C-alpha positions in Angstrom: 19.7 -9.0 23.1 18.4 -6.1 21.1 20.5 -3.8 18.9 20.7 -0.2 20.3 21.1 1.2 16.7 17.3 0.9 16.4 16.6 3.0 19.5 15.2 6.0 17.6 12.9 7.8 19.9 9.8 9.7 18.7 8.0 11.5 21.6 4.3 11.9 20.9 3.5 15.6 21.4 1.4 18.4 19.9 -2.2 19.2 19.8 -3.1 16.4 17.5 -1.8 13.8 20.0 -2.6 15.6 23.2 -4.3 12.5 24.7 -1.1 10.5 24.2 1.3 12.8 26.0 3.8 10.9 28.0 4.2 8.0 25.6 7.5 7.6 23.9 7.6 5.5 20.7 10.9 3.7 20.1 11.9 1.2 17.5 13.1 -2.3 18.2 13.8 -5.3 16.1 10.8 -7.6 16.3 13.1 -10.5 17.0 14.1 -8.8 20.3 10.5 -8.8 21.5 9.6 -11.7 23.8 6.2 -13.4 23.4 4.3 -14.0 26.6 1.4 -15.9 25.0 0.7 -17.8 21.8 -1.0 -16.2 18.8 -3.5 -17.3 16.2 -1.8 -18.0 12.9 -5.0 -17.3 10.9 -5.3 -13.9 12.5 -1.6 -13.2 11.6 -2.4 -14.0 8.0 -5.4 -11.6 8.0 -3.2 -8.8 9.5 -0.4 -9.3 7.0 -2.9 -8.6 4.2 -4.3 -5.6 6.0 -0.8 -4.1 6.7 0.4 -4.8 3.1 -2.8 -3.1 1.7 -2.4 0.0 3.9 1.4 0.1 3.4 1.7 1.6 6.9 2.3 0.4 10.5 -0.4 2.1 12.6 -0.2 0.8 16.2 2.9 0.4 18.4 3.5 -2.8 20.2 3.3 -2.5 24.0 6.2 -4.1 25.8 7.5 -4.4 29.4 10.3 -1.8 29.6 13.1 -4.0 31.0 12.5 -7.4 29.5 10.8 -6.5 26.2 8.1 -9.0 27.1 5.1 -8.3 24.9 2.2 -7.0 26.8 0.0 -6.3 23.8 0.8 -6.9 20.2 1.6 -10.6 19.7 -0.1 -10.8 16.4 1.5 -7.6 15.2 4.9 -8.9 16.2 4.3 -12.1 14.3 3.3 -10.0 11.3 6.5 -8.0 11.5 8.6 -11.2 11.7 6.8 -12.7 8.6 7.3 -9.5 6.7 11.0 -9.5 7.7 10.8 -6.0 9.1 14.0 -4.9 10.7 12.3 -2.7 13.3 8.8 -1.9 14.7 7.4 0.9 16.8 7.1 0.0 20.5 5.9 1.7 23.7 7.8 0.5 26.8 6.0 0.6 30.1 6.4 -1.2 33.4 3.7 -3.1 35.2 3.9 -0.5 38.0 2.8 2.2 35.6 -0.7 3.4 36.6 -1.8 3.5 33.0 -1.4 -0.3 32.7 -4.4 -2.4 33.7 -3.7 -6.2 33.9 -6.5 -8.7 33.9 -7.5 -12.0 32.3 -9.9 -12.9 29.6 -11.3 -15.9 31.6 -13.0 -15.2 34.9 -10.9 -16.5 37.8 -7.8 -17.0 35.7 -5.2 -14.4 36.4 -1.4 -14.3 35.8 0.8 -12.0 37.8 3.4 -9.7 36.1 6.1 -12.0 37.4 4.5 -15.0 35.8 4.0 -13.2 32.5 7.6 -12.0 32.4 8.9 -15.4 33.4 7.0 -17.1 30.6 8.6 -14.7 28.1 12.2 -15.1 29.5 11.9 -18.9 29.6 10.5 -19.0 26.0 7.4 -20.8 27.2 4.4 -18.6 26.1 1.1 -18.8 27.9 -2.0 -20.0 26.0 -3.7 -17.7 23.5 -5.7 -14.9 25.2 -4.4 -15.6 28.7 -3.7 -12.0 29.7 -5.4 -8.7 28.9 -3.5 -5.5 29.1 -5.6 -2.4 28.9 -4.4 1.2 29.1 -6.1 4.1 30.8 -4.7 6.3 28.0 -4.8 4.7 24.5 -1.7 4.1 22.6 -1.0 6.7 19.9 -2.0 6.1 16.3 0.9 6.1 13.9 1.4 6.2 10.2 4.9 4.7 9.6 5.6 3.5 6.0 6.5 -0.1 5.9 9.5 0.8 3.7 10.9 2.7 6.7 10.7 -0.4 8.8 12.6 -2.6 6.4 16.0 -0.9 6.8 
């Protein structure tokens, strides 16, 4: 269960972010986000160094709005856990949202939204790169200082 005290909402608005209108960025503990597929530990290590060097979190994690199953951002979630961040920016959408395009990386291999959410809820992640979640409108770029995600 996630802690509602982290539900700070930042609505993306203004000219600079006009292509991101409609996305709401909230903050959730990374431990509340449910993996739907495995991640590559080597990639996590690379990202940790990149995030530490920048000192900022730049991309929200895309999660299914009701279950907090991770749609996109497994490596970023693993980074947040390794860095002991208390919260991370997330965008919550449903599979019914027309901006969400679900496909698979391998031709002929496809998982339904129900199968993906079930894998997350059961704690049995799918293999690495099993699902691909694209968006018709890109996620907003952020610049959230890591120190702001520690408390």
